[in-house]
C-alpha positions in Angstrom: 43.1 -11.8 -15.3 40.6 -9.0 -15.6 41.0 -5.2 -15.0 37.9 -3.3 -13.9 36.9 -0.1 -12.1 34.6 0.5 -9.2 33.4 4.0 -8.1 31.5 5.1 -5.1 29.6 8.3 -5.8 28.5 10.3 -2.8 25.7 12.9 -2.5 24.1 14.2 0.7 25.5 11.4 2.9 24.4 8.7 0.4 26.3 6.5 -2.1 24.8 5.7 -5.5 24.5 1.9 -5.3 23.7 -0.6 -8.0 21.6 -3.6 -7.0 22.8 -6.3 -9.5 19.6 -8.1 -10.5 19.4 -7.9 -14.3 22.3 -9.9 -15.8 22.6 -13.6 -16.3 25.6 -15.5 -14.8 26.6 -12.4 -12.9 29.4 -12.7 -10.4 27.6 -9.9 -8.4 24.1 -11.4 -8.7 21.8 -9.8 -6.0 24.7 -7.9 -4.5 24.8 -4.1 -4.0 28.0 -2.6 -5.5 29.3 0.7 -6.7 29.5 1.8 -10.4 32.0 0.4 -12.8 33.0 -2.2 -15.3 35.7 -3.8 -17.4 38.5 -1.9 -19.2 38.3 -1.5 -23.0 41.5 -1.8 -25.0 43.9 1.1 -24.5 41.9 2.7 -21.6 43.5 4.0 -18.4 41.7 3.3 -15.1 40.3 6.9 -15.1 39.0 6.6 -18.7 37.3 3.3 -17.9 35.7 4.6 -14.7 34.4 7.8 -16.4 33.0 5.8 -19.4 31.4 3.2 -17.3 29.9 5.8 -15.0 28.4 7.7 -17.9 27.1 4.5 -19.6 25.5 3.0 -16.4 24.2 6.2 -14.7 24.1 9.1 -17.2 26.3 11.1 -14.8 29.6 12.8 -15.7 32.0 12.8 -12.8 34.1 15.9 -11.9 37.6 15.3 -10.3 37.0 11.7 -9.1 39.7 10.4 -6.6 41.7 7.2 -7.4 41.6 5.6 -3.9 43.1 2.1 -4.2 43.6 -1.1 -6.0 41.7 -4.3 -5.1 43.0 -7.8 -6.0 39.9 -10.1 -6.0 40.9 -13.7 -5.9 38.3 -16.5 -6.0 38.1 -20.3 -6.4 35.1 -19.7 -8.8 36.1 -16.6 -10.9 39.3 -15.3 -12.7 41.5 -13.0 -10.7 40.3 -9.4 -11.0 42.2 -6.1 -10.4 39.7 -3.5 -9.4 40.7 0.1 -9.6 38.7 1.8 -6.8 37.5 5.4 -7.1 35.5 7.9 -5.1 33.6 10.9 -6.3 31.3 13.6 -4.8 31.0 16.0 -7.7 29.1 15.3 -10.9 26.7 16.7 -13.5 23.9 15.1 -15.4 20.7 13.3 -14.7 20.5 9.8 -13.4 19.2 7.3 -16.0 18.0 3.6 -15.8 20.8 1.0 -15.8 20.6 -2.2 -17.7 22.7 -4.1 -15.2 20.6 -3.5 -12.1 18.7 -0.9 -10.1 20.4 2.3 -9.1 19.5 3.7 -5.7 20.9 6.4 -3.4 21.5 4.7 -0.1 22.5 6.3 3.3 26.1 5.4 3.9 25.5 3.9 7.3 22.7 1.7 5.9 24.9 0.2 3.2 26.6 -2.2 5.6 23.2 -4.0 6.2 22.8 -4.7 2.4 23.9 -7.9 0.7 27.6 -6.9 0.0 30.7 -8.9 -0.6 32.3 -9.2 2.8 35.5 -7.5 1.6 33.5 -4.5 0.4 32.9 -3.5 4.0 36.7 -3.3 4.5 37.3 -0.9 1.6 34.2 1.1 2.1 35.4 1.9 5.6 38.8 2.9 4.2 37.1 5.3 1.8 35.0 6.8 4.7 38.2 7.2 6.7 39.9 8.9 3.8 42.7 6.4 4.0 45.7 7.2 1.7 45.9 5.1 -1.5 45.9 1.5 -0.6 46.3 -2.1 -2.0 43.8 -4.6 -0.7 43.8 -8.3 -1.6 40.6 -10.1 -1.0 40.5 -13.9 -1.3 37.2 -15.8 -1.5 36.0 -19.4 -1.4 32.6 -19.1 -3.0 31.2 -16.0 -1.3 33.2 -16.5 2.0 36.1 -14.1 2.5 39.0 -16.3 3.7 41.9 -13.9 3.5 42.3 -10.1 3.4 45.7 -8.4 3.1 45.9 -4.6 3.4 49.1 -3.0 2.1 50.9 -6.3 2.6 49.6 -6.9 6.1 47.1 -9.7 6.8 43.9 -8.4 8.4 41.5 -11.4 8.0 
């Protein structure tokens, strides 16, 4: 079981997206995702998200919002608990990322990019400013076979 963070940073109607094309054996290979990574020992979700954002982007987030918890279940990968954040206030200059290419993408255009199917569910929840939520996403390979939002099956 793995704990990670994932943050969607918004500026001018765009999200900062990471196109994962630089790591070997990457679960997210060729996918577009938000910013984040694995917890280090003794880190809280907020500490991990702030550290990962700084390391991957060079940006320092101001007052990010903890939006939900994702349970990622797969027949190919270990179970992952993803702590989901949203931010629209930051300082710093964007730098190059060693895990992929960073790009500001119009929010409405994100849905046409290669994403995990379940990402479309939680991205809409972020856009709708849904209250804190729990979303379980179950995959076989890259196919979403089950999604449960706050205990209610939706896929």
